[in-house]
C-alpha positions in Angstrom: -17.6 -10.2 -15.4 -14.1 -11.4 -16.3 -12.8 -14.5 -14.5 -9.1 -15.3 -14.5 -7.9 -18.9 -13.9 -6.0 -19.5 -10.7 -2.2 -18.8 -10.6 0.5 -18.3 -8.0 1.6 -15.0 -6.5 4.9 -14.9 -4.5 5.5 -12.5 -1.6 9.0 -11.5 -2.6 9.2 -7.9 -1.5 10.1 -8.4 2.1 13.3 -7.0 3.7 12.7 -7.9 7.3 11.5 -11.4 6.7 13.0 -14.4 4.8 12.2 -18.0 4.4 15.8 -19.2 4.5 15.2 -22.9 3.9 12.7 -25.7 4.3 12.5 -29.5 4.2 11.4 -32.5 6.1 8.3 -30.8 7.5 10.1 -27.8 8.9 10.8 -24.2 7.8 13.8 -22.0 8.8 12.8 -18.3 8.9 14.4 -15.0 9.5 12.1 -12.7 11.5 14.0 -9.4 11.8 17.1 -10.1 14.1 15.9 -13.6 15.1 15.8 -17.0 13.3 13.0 -19.5 14.0 12.4 -23.1 13.0 8.7 -24.1 12.8 6.8 -27.1 11.4 4.7 -26.9 8.2 2.7 -30.0 7.1 3.0 -29.1 3.4 6.8 -29.5 3.4 7.1 -33.1 2.5 10.3 -32.8 0.4 13.8 -33.4 1.9 16.2 -30.7 3.0 18.5 -29.5 0.3 21.1 -27.8 2.5 22.1 -30.5 4.8 21.5 -30.8 8.6 24.3 -28.4 9.5 22.6 -25.5 7.8 19.9 -25.8 10.4 22.1 -25.2 13.4 21.8 -21.5 13.2 18.5 -20.8 15.0 17.3 -18.8 18.0 13.9 -20.5 18.5 12.8 -24.1 17.5 9.2 -25.2 17.8 9.0 -28.9 18.7 5.7 -30.6 17.8 4.3 -33.0 20.4 3.0 -36.4 19.3 0.0 -35.8 21.5 -0.8 -32.4 19.9 0.5 -28.9 20.3 4.1 -28.4 21.1 6.6 -26.0 22.7 9.4 -23.6 21.9 13.1 -24.3 22.6 15.3 -21.2 22.7 19.1 -21.0 22.3 19.1 -17.6 24.0 16.6 -15.6 25.9 14.5 -13.8 23.3 12.4 -10.7 24.1 8.7 -11.4 24.6 8.1 -9.6 21.3 9.9 -7.6 18.7 8.9 -5.7 15.5 9.5 -6.1 11.7 8.6 -3.7 8.9 6.9 -4.1 5.5 7.3 -0.7 3.8 5.7 1.8 6.1 3.9 -0.8 8.1 5.3 -2.1 11.4 4.1 -5.3 13.1 4.6 -6.9 16.5 6.1 -10.4 16.4 5.4 -12.8 19.3 6.0 -16.5 19.1 2.9 -18.2 20.5 2.3 -21.6 22.1 0.6 -22.7 18.8 3.8 -22.1 16.8 2.5 -18.9 15.2 4.2 -15.5 15.4 1.2 -13.2 14.9 1.9 -12.5 11.2 1.5 -14.4 7.9 4.1 -12.8 5.7 2.8 -14.3 2.4 -0.3 -12.0 2.8 1.9 -9.0 1.8 0.8 -9.7 -1.8 -2.8 -9.1 -0.8 -1.9 -6.0 1.2 -0.2 -4.6 -1.9 -3.2 -5.5 -4.1 -5.9 -3.9 -2.1 -3.7 -0.9 -1.2 -3.6 0.0 -4.9 -7.4 -0.3 -5.2 -8.0 1.8 -2.1 -5.6 4.5 -3.3 -7.1 4.5 -6.8 -10.6 5.0 -5.3 -9.3 7.8 -3.1 -7.6 9.5 -6.0 -11.0 9.4 -7.8 -12.6 11.3 -4.9 -14.1 8.4 -3.0 -14.0 7.5 0.6 -13.5 3.8 1.2 -14.9 1.7 4.1 -13.4 -1.7 4.6 -14.8 -4.6 6.7 -12.1 -7.1 7.8 -13.6 -10.3 9.2 -11.6 -12.9 11.1 -9.1 -10.1 11.2 -6.6 -11.9 13.5 -3.8 -9.5 14.6 -4.9 -6.9 12.1 -2.1 -6.8 9.4 -4.7 -6.3 6.7 -6.6 -3.8 8.7 -3.5 -1.8 9.3 -2.6 -1.9 5.6 -6.0 -0.8 4.6 -6.0 2.1 7.1 -2.5 3.1 5.9 -3.9 3.3 2.4 -6.5 5.8 3.5 -9.6 3.6 4.2 -11.8 3.6 7.3 -11.7 0.0 8.7 -13.9 -2.2 10.8 -11.8 -5.0 12.3 -13.7 -8.0 13.6 -12.3 -11.1 15.4 -13.9 -13.4 18.0 -10.7 -13.4 20.2 -10.2 -10.3 22.4 -6.5 -10.8 22.5 -6.2 -10.7 18.7 -8.2 -7.4 18.6 -5.9 -5.9 21.2 -2.9 -7.0 19.1 -4.4 -5.2 16.1 -4.6 -2.0 18.1 -0.9 -2.5 18.9 0.0 -3.0 15.3 -1.9 0.1 14.3 -0.1 2.2 16.9 3.3 0.8 15.8 2.5 1.9 12.2 1.6 5.4 13.4 -2.1 4.8 13.0 -3.4 4.9 16.5 -5.8 7.7 15.6 -6.8 6.2 12.2 -10.5 5.5 11.7 -10.5 1.9 12.8 -13.3 0.2 14.7 -12.1 -2.7 16.9 -14.8 -5.3 17.4 -14.7 -8.5 19.4 -17.5 -10.6 18.1 -18.7 -13.7 16.1 -18.3 -12.6 12.5 -21.6 -14.0 11.2 -23.6 -12.5 14.1 -21.8 -9.1 13.6 -22.6 -9.0 9.9 -26.3 -9.8 10.6 -26.5 -6.9 13.1 -24.8 -4.6 10.5 -27.5 -5.5 8.0 -30.2 -4.5 10.6 -28.4 -1.3 11.3 -28.2 -0.5 7.6 -24.5 -0.1 7.6 -22.7 -0.6 4.3 -19.0 -1.2 3.3 -17.2 -0.6 0.0 -14.8 -3.5 0.5 -14.7 -6.8 2.4 -11.7 -8.8 3.5 -12.1 -12.2 5.2 -9.7 -14.9 6.3 -12.1 -17.6 7.6 -10.6 -20.5 9.5 -11.3 -24.2 8.7 -12.7 -24.6 12.2 -13.3 -22.1 14.9 -15.6 -20.9 17.7 -17.3 -17.5 18.1 -17.1 -15.2 21.1 -19.8 -17.2 22.9 -18.7 -20.7 21.7 -20.5 -20.9 18.4 -19.0 -23.6 16.2 -17.7 -22.6 12.7 -16.9 -25.0 10.0 -15.8 -23.6 6.7 -17.6 -25.9 4.3 -20.9 -25.6 6.2 -20.9 -21.9 7.0 -18.8 -19.9 4.4 -21.6 -19.5 1.8 -24.0 -18.5 4.5 -21.6 -15.8 5.6 -20.9 -14.7 2.1 -24.6 -14.2 1.4 -24.9 -12.0 4.5 -21.8 -10.0 3.4 -23.4 -9.3 0.1 -26.1 -7.4 1.9 -23.6 -5.0 3.6 -21.8 -4.2 0.3 -22.4 -0.7 -0.9 -23.9 0.1 -4.2 -20.4 0.9 -5.6 -18.1 -1.8 -4.1 -14.4 -1.6 -4.7 -13.2 -5.1 -3.9 -13.9 -8.4 -2.1 -11.0 -10.6 -0.9 -11.2 -14.1 0.5 -8.2 -15.9 2.0 -8.2 -19.5 3.0 -5.6 -21.9 4.5 -7.5 -25.2 4.4 -6.2 -27.9 2.1 -9.8 -28.9 1.3 -10.4 -26.0 -1.0 -8.8 -25.2 -4.3 -8.6 -21.6 -5.6 -11.2 -22.5 -8.2 -13.7 -23.1 -5.5 -13.2 -19.6 -4.0 -13.4 -18.1 -7.5 -16.7 -20.0 -8.1 -18.0 -18.7 -4.8 -17.3 -15.1 -5.7 -18.7 -15.6 -9.2 -22.0 -16.9 -7.7 -22.1 -14.2 -5.0 -21.4 -11.2 -7.3 -23.2 -12.3 -10.4 -24.3 -9.3 -12.3 -21.8 -7.0 -10.5 -19.4 -6.8 -13.4 -15.8 -6.3 -12.6 -13.1 -9.0 -12.5 -12.5 -12.1 -10.5 -9.1 -13.8 -10.0 -7.8 -16.5 -7.7 -4.8 -18.6 -6.9 -2.2 -19.5 -4.4 0.0 -17.3 -2.3 3.6 -18.4 -1.6 6.9 -17.5 -0.1 10.2 -17.8 -2.0 12.8 -20.1 -0.4 16.2 -18.3 -0.3 18.3 -21.5 -0.2 17.2 -23.1 -3.5 14.5 -21.0 -5.2 11.6 -23.2 -4.4 8.2 -21.6 -3.5 6.4 -22.7 -0.3 2.6 -22.6 -0.9 1.0 -20.8 2.0 -2.7 -20.6 1.2 -5.3 -19.7 -1.5 -7.2 -16.5 -2.3 -10.1 -15.2 -4.4 -10.4 -11.6 -5.4 -13.2 -9.6 -7.0 -12.6 -6.0 -8.0 -14.8 -3.4 -9.7 -14.3 -2.5 -13.3 
């Protein structure tokens, strides 16, 4: 097994999304026809463009001192709109928790596993992908567009419905995607009992969370337990294993070490690092999370 030291990968191939500027805890973004300003706790440096540069926005998320926050709009925005990444099309909807339903930095991972799925297909293989904590399904849609059959799992019914919408927007309403609302650990354990296998696994585990019936999830306590169960549903000829994480508590090296321990003896290659977004204003890179990847030889 080859292990590469962590590095930084920047999602710089977007046309419908741009990180225009960031500073003083806020980021100014272009999402298709609309500009949004949202908080980000990692942005502790000052603004480089001056306050006037931030006057051009359609939606501004104000953080409350008591938790949460609310949107302020300069004009009435539609409930949702769409943006594209290549052939993929996604629904954007500003939520009460400041999110929009899409993490654009993850495009680097979509591109990575798309290439691996397409290579396996070109070699005559069918590829089945399990996407855990699948959120609104961008990774599921990207995997389906690459030719894989996909099982999309999330504990929130609304997120699973959103994934269906994204699949339909991308012309994949009839693609072989299973949509599952369930606790991820419980689902994987049932898949083991059913004898079902997957050629690739994607997971984006939260720092904290609750399952569909209120089960508590804490990343540091439960991730290794989930990974061990996932090892049991990998096929005899796995293609890849991808872990994303957004918690500041983990370094990319931790995720690489987890994969190395999990897939010891499997050969292949492990890499890890940060994913980031380029800042149009001054060329900085905003770090947006970490990843660990295993791929077959």
